GUPA-518397 format. One record per atom (N, C-alpha, C): atom name; x, y, z. Coordinates in steps of 0.02 Angstrom, whole numbers, plus 50000, padded with zeros to 5 digits. Example, Ala and Ser with C-alpha at 12.3 -4.5 7.8 and 13.67 -1.06 7.14 Angstrom:
BEGIN
<site "N"; <50660; 49716; 50390>>
<site "CA"; <50615; 49775; 50390>>
<site "C"; <50660; 49835; 50390>>
<site "N"; <50642; 49888; 50354>>
<site "CA"; <50684; 49947; 50357>>
<site "C"; <50645; 50002; 50394>>
This chain:
BEGIN
<site "N"; <53599; 57329; 42166>>
<site "CA"; <53609; 57274; 42201>>
<site "C"; <53598; 57203; 42177>>
<site "N"; <53649; 57148; 42182>>
<site "CA"; <53652; 57088; 42154>>
<site "C"; <53593; 57041; 42182>>
<site "N"; <53559; 57003; 42128>>
<site "CA"; <53517; 56952; 42141>>
<site "C"; <53535; 56894; 42104>>
<site "N"; <53506; 56820; 42142>>
<site "CA"; <53523; 56762; 42110>>
<site "C"; <53483; 56754; 42053>>
<site "N"; <53512; 56733; 41993>>
<site "CA"; <53481; 56711; 41938>>
<site "C"; <53497; 56626; 41924>>
<site "N"; <53460; 56606; 41876>>
<site "CA"; <53489; 56541; 41868>>
<site "C"; <53461; 56535; 41786>>
<site "N"; <53508; 56527; 41740>>
<site "CA"; <53492; 56507; 41672>>
<site "C"; <53483; 56452; 41650>>
<site "N"; <53455; 56424; 41601>>
<site "CA"; <53462; 56363; 41582>>
<site "C"; <53496; 56366; 41506>>
<site "N"; <53533; 56345; 41480>>
<site "CA"; <53566; 56329; 41413>>
<site "C"; <53572; 56266; 41377>>
<site "N"; <53585; 56268; 41325>>
<site "CA"; <53596; 56204; 41296>>
<site "C"; <53657; 56203; 41246>>
<site "N"; <53717; 56165; 41246>>
<site "CA"; <53773; 56167; 41226>>
<site "C"; <53750; 56117; 41150>>
<site "N"; <53767; 56145; 41095>>
<site "CA"; <53784; 56101; 41043>>
<site "C"; <53816; 56043; 41044>>
<site "N"; <53860; 56036; 41083>>
<site "CA"; <53903; 55983; 41076>>
<site "C"; <53892; 55937; 41126>>
<site "N"; <53844; 55948; 41176>>
<site "CA"; <53828; 55911; 41232>>
<site "C"; <53748; 55876; 41229>>
<site "N"; <53738; 55841; 41274>>
<site "CA"; <53654; 55818; 41269>>
<site "C"; <53606; 55861; 41260>>
<site "N"; <53554; 55843; 41233>>
<site "CA"; <53498; 55887; 41214>>
<site "C"; <53455; 55917; 41275>>
<site "N"; <53481; 55900; 41340>>
<site "CA"; <53451; 55927; 41397>>
<site "C"; <53473; 55991; 41412>>
<site "N"; <53439; 56033; 41440>>
<site "CA"; <53461; 56086; 41453>>
<site "C"; <53511; 56097; 41518>>
<site "N"; <53556; 56130; 41531>>
<site "CA"; <53602; 56131; 41578>>
<site "C"; <53591; 56205; 41619>>
<site "N"; <53599; 56203; 41689>>
<site "CA"; <53592; 56269; 41716>>
<site "C"; <53653; 56312; 41734>>
<site "N"; <53659; 56367; 41743>>
<site "CA"; <53698; 56410; 41766>>
<site "C"; <53688; 56455; 41801>>
<site "N"; <53714; 56456; 41873>>
<site "CA"; <53691; 56497; 41921>>
<site "C"; <53740; 56563; 41941>>
<site "N"; <53712; 56617; 41953>>
<site "CA"; <53753; 56688; 41964>>
<site "C"; <53722; 56734; 41998>>
<site "N"; <53767; 56792; 42016>>
<site "CA"; <53732; 56845; 42062>>
<site "C"; <53720; 56886; 42002>>
<site "N"; <53692; 56925; 41993>>
<site "CA"; <53684; 56982; 41939>>
<site "C"; <53634; 57027; 41951>>
<site "N"; <53650; 57107; 41921>>
<site "CA"; <53607; 57171; 41930>>
<site "C"; <53543; 57147; 41891>>
<site "N"; <53544; 57113; 41839>>
<site "CA"; <53467; 57105; 41808>>
<site "C"; <53480; 57050; 41750>>
<site "N"; <53431; 57029; 41719>>
<site "CA"; <53441; 56965; 41662>>
<site "C"; <53481; 56966; 41625>>
<site "N"; <53491; 57043; 41598>>
<site "CA"; <53537; 57044; 41544>>
<site "C"; <53622; 57037; 41569>>
<site "N"; <53617; 57057; 41632>>
<site "CA"; <53685; 57041; 41652>>
<site "C"; <53706; 56969; 41676>>
<site "N"; <53666; 56948; 41681>>
<site "CA"; <53659; 56869; 41713>>
<site "C"; <53681; 56821; 41631>>
<site "N"; <53639; 56853; 41586>>
<site "CA"; <53644; 56808; 41510>>
<site "C"; <53720; 56827; 41501>>
<site "N"; <53747; 56902; 41502>>
<site "CA"; <53814; 56907; 41491>>
<site "C"; <53871; 56872; 41536>>
<site "N"; <53858; 56851; 41587>>
<site "CA"; <53903; 56810; 41634>>
<site "C"; <53916; 56743; 41602>>
<site "N"; <53835; 56722; 41577>>
<site "CA"; <53844; 56637; 41563>>
<site "C"; <53878; 56645; 41488>>
<site "N"; <53872; 56676; 41441>>
<site "CA"; <53892; 56692; 41377>>
<site "C"; <53979; 56694; 41377>>
<site "N"; <53993; 56734; 41437>>
<site "CA"; <54062; 56746; 41448>>
<site "C"; <54099; 56677; 41469>>
<site "N"; <54050; 56638; 41502>>
<site "CA"; <54094; 56573; 41526>>
<site "C"; <54079; 56527; 41492>>
<site "N"; <54035; 56519; 41442>>
<site "CA"; <54016; 56464; 41404>>
<site "C"; <54001; 56480; 41317>>
<site "N"; <54055; 56518; 41297>>
<site "CA"; <54029; 56558; 41226>>
<site "C"; <54002; 56491; 41186>>
<site "N"; <53951; 56522; 41132>>
<site "CA"; <53923; 56480; 41099>>
<site "C"; <53866; 56442; 41111>>
<site "N"; <53835; 56449; 41179>>
<site "CA"; <53778; 56407; 41204>>
<site "C"; <53720; 56440; 41172>>
<site "N"; <53662; 56409; 41190>>
<site "CA"; <53604; 56443; 41169>>
<site "C"; <53565; 56458; 41241>>
<site "N"; <53548; 56507; 41249>>
<site "CA"; <53507; 56520; 41315>>
<site "C"; <53442; 56498; 41313>>
<site "N"; <53410; 56459; 41332>>
<site "CA"; <53336; 56444; 41322>>
<site "C"; <53290; 56462; 41392>>
<site "N"; <53319; 56475; 41440>>
<site "CA"; <53267; 56507; 41500>>
<site "C"; <53315; 56529; 41552>>
<site "N"; <53266; 56582; 41586>>
<site "CA"; <53326; 56616; 41635>>
<site "C"; <53258; 56646; 41686>>
<site "N"; <53286; 56644; 41737>>
<site "CA"; <53231; 56668; 41803>>
<site "C"; <53285; 56701; 41858>>
<site "N"; <53255; 56753; 41897>>
<site "CA"; <53277; 56771; 41950>>
<site "C"; <53253; 56731; 42006>>
<site "N"; <53309; 56679; 42034>>
<site "CA"; <53277; 56624; 42066>>
<site "C"; <53358; 56594; 42100>>
<site "N"; <53351; 56558; 42163>>
<site "CA"; <53398; 56527; 42172>>
<site "C"; <53382; 56458; 42184>>
<site "N"; <53316; 56434; 42153>>
<site "CA"; <53283; 56365; 42178>>
<site "C"; <53304; 56325; 42101>>
<site "N"; <53348; 56279; 42094>>
<site "CA"; <53361; 56257; 42041>>
<site "C"; <53294; 56208; 42017>>
<site "N"; <53267; 56171; 42053>>
<site "CA"; <53212; 56122; 42050>>
<site "C"; <53159; 56169; 42024>>
<site "N"; <53134; 56225; 42043>>
<site "CA"; <53092; 56261; 42037>>
<site "C"; <53101; 56286; 41960>>
<site "N"; <53156; 56314; 41952>>
<site "CA"; <53172; 56332; 41886>>
<site "C"; <53161; 56277; 41827>>
<site "N"; <53198; 56227; 41837>>
<site "CA"; <53171; 56168; 41808>>
<site "C"; <53109; 56152; 41781>>
<site "N"; <53077; 56159; 41837>>
<site "CA"; <53001; 56134; 41823>>
<site "C"; <52967; 56184; 41792>>
<site "N"; <52989; 56263; 41813>>
<site "CA"; <52954; 56308; 41762>>
<site "C"; <52966; 56289; 41675>>
<site "N"; <53027; 56270; 41661>>
<site "CA"; <53046; 56259; 41598>>
<site "C"; <53019; 56200; 41564>>
<site "N"; <53035; 56134; 41603>>
<site "CA"; <53004; 56090; 41577>>
<site "C"; <52922; 56065; 41579>>
<site "N"; <52905; 56097; 41636>>
<site "CA"; <52829; 56078; 41640>>
<site "C"; <52811; 56019; 41690>>
<site "N"; <52875; 55998; 41711>>
<site "CA"; <52859; 55933; 41762>>
<site "C"; <52926; 55933; 41802>>
<site "N"; <52915; 55893; 41868>>
<site "CA"; <52978; 55889; 41912>>
<site "C"; <53032; 55851; 41876>>
<site "N"; <53090; 55885; 41886>>
<site "CA"; <53148; 55865; 41844>>
<site "C"; <53201; 55867; 41905>>
<site "N"; <53257; 55815; 41907>>
<site "CA"; <53302; 55816; 41950>>
<site "C"; <53356; 55865; 41927>>
<site "N"; <53388; 55907; 41967>>
<site "CA"; <53431; 55953; 41939>>
<site "C"; <53497; 55915; 41921>>
<site "N"; <53513; 55861; 41948>>
<site "CA"; <53578; 55827; 41932>>
<site "C"; <53573; 55779; 41880>>
<site "N"; <53516; 55753; 41860>>
<site "CA"; <53516; 55702; 41799>>
<site "C"; <53464; 55734; 41750>>
<site "N"; <53433; 55794; 41770>>
<site "CA"; <53371; 55815; 41718>>
<site "C"; <53334; 55760; 41695>>
<site "N"; <53322; 55714; 41742>>
<site "CA"; <53264; 55664; 41718>>
<site "C"; <53222; 55675; 41768>>
């Protein structure tokens, strides 16, 4: 059964803030594979089985962050 995953990643060519990637996957390894297929060369910094971008960003940054601006 597929579940919702959100992974945060950093692209060395873009600003330092993590960006998020949403997908449906069988497990975290499958979600990471999808992200790296879509965006080769990025660094995965966080991942959760979730569909709530704000909560995932909060869990990573330790404070409330707007998912559109990362601020």
